Backbone as CSV, one residue per row, in Angstrom:
resi,resn,N_x,N_y,N_z,CA_x,CA_y,CA_z,C_x,C_y,C_z
1,MET,-96.348,82.514,-133.697,-96.968,82.236,-134.969,-96.092,82.838,-136.056
2,VAL,-96.049,82.203,-137.172,-95.283,82.627,-138.326,-96.033,83.775,-139.015
3,ASP,-95.326,84.877,-139.357,-95.954,85.975,-140.070,-95.482,85.889,-141.494
4,VAL,-96.341,85.325,-142.368,-96.014,85.111,-143.762,-95.684,86.437,-144.485
5,SER,-96.335,87.508,-144.102,-96.136,88.791,-144.759,-94.686,89.302,-144.615
6,LYS,-93.993,88.819,-143.593,-92.595,89.275,-143.377,-91.565,88.291,-143.907
7,MET,-92.047,87.206,-144.526,-91.122,86.217,-145.056,-90.722,86.600,-146.464
8,PRO,-89.533,86.218,-146.864,-89.073,86.546,-148.234,-89.885,85.756,-149.266
9,ILE,-90.112,86.401,-150.410,-90.798,85.743,-151.511,-89.793,84.813,-152.218
10,ALA,-90.255,83.623,-152.573,-89.371,82.675,-153.253,-88.905,83.234,-154.578
11,THR,-87.619,83.038,-154.871,-87.079,83.562,-156.132,-87.081,82.464,-157.214
12,GLN,-87.257,81.217,-156.822,-87.302,80.122,-157.762,-88.575,79.359,-157.559
13,SER,-89.121,78.846,-158.651,-90.311,78.102,-158.576,-89.995,76.647,-158.206
14,ALA,-90.870,76.057,-157.413,-90.702,74.652,-157.036,-91.613,73.796,-157.901
15,TRP,-92.102,74.332,-158.986,-93.050,73.623,-159.833,-92.483,72.284,-160.251
16,GLY,-93.254,71.276,-160.078,-92.851,69.916,-160.494,-91.960,69.187,-159.486
17,GLU,-91.531,69.878,-158.471,-90.670,69.248,-157.476,-91.529,68.649,-156.388
18,PRO,-91.120,67.537,-155.808,-91.870,66.979,-154.672,-91.840,67.901,-153.472
19,TRP,-92.872,67.844,-152.680,-92.957,68.635,-151.469,-91.991,68.078,-150.433
20,THR,-91.251,68.988,-149.756,-90.342,68.593,-148.728,-91.071,68.578,-147.366
21,GLU,-90.442,67.938,-146.403,-91.013,67.890,-145.061,-91.028,69.291,-144.458
22,THR,-90.020,70.102,-144.796,-89.963,71.505,-144.310,-91.172,72.300,-144.858
23,GLU,-91.455,72.130,-146.150,-92.619,72.798,-146.758,-93.937,72.337,-146.114
24,ASP,-94.047,71.005,-145.874,-95.223,70.459,-145.255,-95.417,71.061,-143.872
25,GLU,-94.377,71.156,-143.094,-94.456,71.708,-141.746,-94.838,73.199,-141.787
26,PHE,-94.259,73.922,-142.740,-94.606,75.341,-142.899,-96.114,75.467,-143.247
27,LEU,-96.579,74.609,-144.115,-97.971,74.606,-144.540,-98.879,74.303,-143.328
28,ARG,-98.519,73.334,-142.541,-99.301,72.968,-141.307,-99.412,74.165,-140.364
29,ARG,-98.338,74.960,-140.238,-98.359,76.075,-139.278,-99.088,77.293,-139.851
30,THR,-99.159,77.445,-141.165,-99.697,78.699,-141.738,-101.025,78.591,-142.443
31,TYR,-101.431,77.399,-142.829,-102.591,77.245,-143.719,-103.865,77.806,-143.137
32,ARG,-104.088,77.681,-141.863,-105.330,78.143,-141.275,-105.457,79.659,-141.265
33,ARG,-104.342,80.349,-141.208,-104.362,81.808,-141.070,-104.025,82.649,-142.287
34,TYR,-103.426,82.036,-143.289,-102.958,82.807,-144.451,-103.572,82.256,-145.728
35,THR,-103.590,83.068,-146.768,-104.164,82.640,-148.018,-103.190,81.702,-148.755
36,ALA,-103.752,80.901,-149.619,-102.919,80.001,-150.422,-101.974,80.809,-151.303
37,ARG,-102.416,81.946,-151.740,-101.564,82.811,-152.590,-100.303,83.274,-151.800
38,SER,-100.496,83.767,-150.558,-99.358,84.276,-149.812,-98.446,83.128,-149.386
39,ILE,-98.984,82.007,-149.045,-98.155,80.832,-148.694,-97.389,80.368,-149.928
40,GLY,-98.079,80.330,-151.065,-97.435,79.904,-152.310,-96.314,80.818,-152.724
41,ALA,-96.481,82.106,-152.479,-95.430,83.061,-152.845,-94.159,82.805,-152.029
42,VAL,-94.315,82.471,-150.778,-93.165,82.174,-149.919,-92.494,80.857,-150.334
43,LEU,-93.298,79.882,-150.688,-92.741,78.547,-151.013,-92.383,78.363,-152.493
44,GLY,-92.783,79.348,-153.337,-92.531,79.182,-154.756,-93.459,78.165,-155.408
45,ARG,-94.707,78.082,-154.859,-95.724,77.180,-155.340,-96.929,77.956,-155.767
46,THR,-97.727,77.407,-156.640,-98.965,78.107,-157.062,-100.002,77.971,-155.964
47,PRO,-100.970,78.873,-155.915,-102.042,78.769,-154.922,-102.765,77.400,-155.005
48,ARG,-102.998,76.937,-156.218,-103.668,75.662,-156.380,-102.811,74.523,-155.843
49,ALA,-101.495,74.587,-156.012,-100.631,73.549,-155.455,-100.697,73.531,-153.950
50,VAL,-100.752,74.727,-153.365,-100.875,74.820,-151.872,-102.199,74.232,-151.415
51,GLN,-103.283,74.532,-152.139,-104.590,73.955,-151.783,-104.605,72.422,-151.910
52,CYS,-104.038,71.932,-152.975,-104.007,70.490,-153.196,-103.194,69.784,-152.118
53,ARG,-102.031,70.385,-151.787,-101.209,69.799,-150.717,-101.891,69.822,-149.368
54,ALA,-102.628,70.920,-149.099,-103.375,70.995,-147.850,-104.432,69.914,-147.770
55,GLU,-105.058,69.560,-148.904,-106.010,68.454,-148.932,-105.307,67.145,-148.632
56,VAL,-104.121,66.919,-149.213,-103.389,65.678,-148.965,-103.030,65.565,-147.491
57,LEU,-102.701,66.687,-146.835,-102.320,66.707,-145.454,-103.509,66.823,-144.500
58,SER,-104.727,66.812,-145.096,-105.986,66.935,-144.328,-106.075,68.233,-143.541
59,LEU,-105.603,69.311,-144.168,-105.671,70.623,-143.510,-106.879,71.438,-144.001
60,ASP,-107.484,71.028,-145.097,-108.499,71.868,-145.721,-109.748,72.020,-144.843
61,GLY,-110.050,71.084,-143.937,-111.209,71.233,-143.072,-110.990,72.224,-141.957
62,ASP,-109.727,72.548,-141.616,-109.420,73.450,-140.535,-109.455,74.906,-140.932
63,ARG,-109.481,75.186,-142.186,-109.232,76.549,-142.664,-110.263,77.572,-142.195
64,SER,-111.526,77.241,-142.211,-112.526,78.253,-141.964,-113.110,78.198,-140.520
65,SER,-112.551,77.353,-139.684,-113.131,77.240,-138.344,-112.826,78.489,-137.512
66,TRP,-113.789,78.853,-136.687,-113.630,80.003,-135.774,-113.731,79.469,-134.351
67,SER,-112.790,79.841,-133.523,-112.801,79.442,-132.121,-113.528,80.497,-131.338
68,GLU,-113.848,80.173,-130.059,-114.497,81.168,-129.190,-113.544,82.345,-128.966
69,GLU,-112.270,82.079,-128.945,-111.287,83.133,-128.805,-111.297,84.055,-129.995
70,ASP,-111.402,83.488,-131.240,-111.533,84.302,-132.436,-112.765,85.175,-132.391
71,ASP,-113.896,84.597,-131.949,-115.128,85.371,-131.838,-114.965,86.531,-130.836
72,ALA,-114.318,86.253,-129.739,-114.094,87.323,-128.730,-113.215,88.435,-129.298
73,THR,-112.199,88.069,-130.012,-111.288,89.054,-130.618,-112.083,89.883,-131.662
74,LEU,-112.925,89.196,-132.459,-113.748,89.885,-133.429,-114.709,90.862,-132.726
75,ALA,-115.311,90.443,-131.640,-116.250,91.294,-130.918,-115.534,92.560,-130.336
76,GLU,-114.276,92.361,-129.957,-113.517,93.474,-129.411,-113.099,94.460,-130.496
77,LEU,-112.673,93.971,-131.647,-112.170,94.812,-132.704,-113.228,95.398,-133.625
78,PHE,-114.279,94.648,-133.903,-115.206,95.028,-134.966,-115.878,96.370,-134.733
79,PRO,-116.378,96.723,-133.592,-117.057,98.003,-133.480,-116.131,99.178,-133.711
80,ALA,-114.859,99.053,-133.377,-113.894,100.174,-133.450,-113.153,100.230,-134.766
81,MET,-113.155,99.180,-135.544,-112.375,99.141,-136.779,-113.228,98.714,-137.959
82,SER,-112.754,99.044,-139.150,-113.453,98.562,-140.368,-113.199,97.093,-140.557
83,SER,-114.021,96.487,-141.398,-113.840,95.051,-141.709,-112.445,94.804,-142.289
84,LYS,-111.971,95.695,-143.108,-110.648,95.541,-143.713,-109.556,95.534,-142.653
85,GLN,-109.656,96.450,-141.701,-108.652,96.564,-140.622,-108.697,95.324,-139.720
86,VAL,-109.920,94.850,-139.404,-110.064,93.656,-138.589,-109.483,92.442,-139.327
87,ALA,-109.762,92.350,-140.637,-109.238,91.224,-141.434,-107.739,91.210,-141.399
88,GLN,-107.115,92.345,-141.550,-105.660,92.430,-141.521,-105.122,91.997,-140.148
89,ARG,-105.745,92.489,-139.094,-105.299,92.172,-137.731,-105.468,90.695,-137.400
90,MET,-106.542,90.088,-137.923,-106.823,88.670,-137.600,-106.298,87.719,-138.674
91,ASN,-105.629,88.264,-139.683,-105.126,87.404,-140.796,-106.196,86.581,-141.456
92,ARG,-107.311,87.227,-141.732,-108.448,86.602,-142.434,-108.901,87.510,-143.550
93,SER,-109.724,87.006,-144.418,-110.208,87.827,-145.518,-111.332,88.705,-145.016
94,VAL,-111.582,89.810,-145.744,-112.685,90.701,-145.418,-113.990,89.932,-145.521
95,TYR,-114.118,89.073,-146.531,-115.292,88.258,-146.666,-115.541,87.392,-145.449
96,SER,-114.447,86.774,-144.948,-114.565,85.922,-143.793,-115.060,86.689,-142.520
97,ILE,-114.533,87.907,-142.373,-114.927,88.748,-141.234,-116.408,89.108,-141.352
98,ASN,-116.804,89.597,-142.531,-118.211,90.008,-142.705,-119.150,88.828,-142.584
99,ARG,-118.774,87.693,-143.082,-119.591,86.498,-143.005,-119.775,86.041,-141.517
100,ARG,-118.695,86.119,-140.748,-118.767,85.676,-139.393,-119.658,86.650,-138.556
101,VAL,-119.523,87.965,-138.794,-120.379,88.925,-138.103,-121.835,88.630,-138.452
102,HIS,-122.120,88.408,-139.718,-123.467,88.092,-140.149,-123.998,86.856,-139.438
103,ASP,-123.187,85.771,-139.411,-123.582,84.529,-138.779,-123.863,84.722,-137.275
104,LEU,-123.021,85.497,-136.605,-123.195,85.723,-135.179,-124.463,86.553,-134.901
105,ARG,-124.756,87.489,-135.793,-125.995,88.258,-135.645,-127.210,87.353,-135.799
106,LEU,-127.149,86.433,-136.740,-128.277,85.505,-136.945,-128.503,84.629,-135.732
107,ARG,-127.431,84.343,-135.013,-127.552,83.539,-133.801,-128.034,84.380,-132.589
108,GLY,-128.155,85.671,-132.804,-128.653,86.539,-131.727,-127.536,87.018,-130.772
109,ASP,-126.277,86.988,-131.214,-125.173,87.430,-130.379,-125.296,88.924,-130.202
110,ASP,-125.547,89.385,-128.998,-125.776,90.790,-128.729,-124.514,91.645,-128.802
111,ARG,-123.354,91.041,-129.010,-122.128,91.787,-129.209,-122.101,92.455,-130.593
112,PHE,-122.973,91.990,-131.460,-122.971,92.500,-132.842,-124.357,93.035,-133.230
113,PRO,-124.779,94.139,-132.617,-126.108,94.656,-132.925,-126.080,95.274,-134.363
114,TYR,-127.258,95.217,-134.994,-127.419,95.881,-136.249,-127.467,97.382,-135.999
115,LYS,-126.827,98.127,-136.844,-126.901,99.593,-136.764,-128.031,100.066,-137.629
116,ARG,-129.098,100.506,-137.030,-130.237,100.986,-137.809,-130.318,102.487,-137.672
117,THR,-130.521,103.123,-138.826,-130.716,104.573,-138.803,-132.163,104.835,-139.199
118,PRO,-132.801,105.733,-138.508,-134.178,106.038,-138.832,-134.279,106.632,-140.235
119,ARG,-135.265,106.132,-140.980,-135.431,106.667,-142.345,-136.770,107.393,-142.406
120,THR,-136.763,108.410,-143.123,-138.037,109.186,-143.310,-138.350,109.181,-144.794
121,PRO,-139.627,109.200,-145.114,-140.008,109.287,-146.540,-139.455,110.543,-147.184
122,ALA,-139.172,110.486,-148.453,-138.654,111.632,-149.166,-139.574,112.827,-149.054
123,GLY,-138.932,113.993,-148.845,-139.719,115.209,-148.728,-140.247,115.499,-147.347
124,ARG,-140.094,114.600,-146.406,-140.551,114.867,-145.019,-139.368,115.061,-144.108
125,GLN,-139.596,115.796,-143.095,-138.560,116.005,-142.114,-138.802,115.142,-140.910
126,ALA,-137.714,114.666,-140.330,-137.879,113.850,-139.138,-138.321,114.742,-137.988
127,SER,-139.237,114.270,-137.166,-139.736,115.126,-136.044,-139.018,114.854,-134.781
C-alpha cells in the first residue's frame, strides 16, 4: 500500500491542468485510505479537486466502507489505544473510528462494551 505521509509534497500546483493517468492511478490506490487534503498535497491539487476527480472515477462510494478485516483490526486496537492512535494506525479519521465503534455497539457487538463507572449522588459515599 502507498504511504502518502512519506511521499514528497508537490512543489508546483497542477491547478487548471488536466488529470494524468498516473494521477488517476494514484488516486485509485489511495482515495479509500487517505484524506483528500493529504492526497492533494502530494499531487499539487486542492482537496476539492481530489474529491471531484474521485466522483468522476466513481471512487466516492468506496471511501467510507468498512470490511470485516477492518472491524477485526479495530476490535484488536481500540481497547489498548486511544481513538487518535487507532485512527493513525488505520489511516482513518478520529471521527470515522469513533463512529464505527458507536455503530458496532448499537449492533450489539460484544467486542466493544460500554465502559460504565458507578456514579453516586453528590455528598454520598459509595458502599
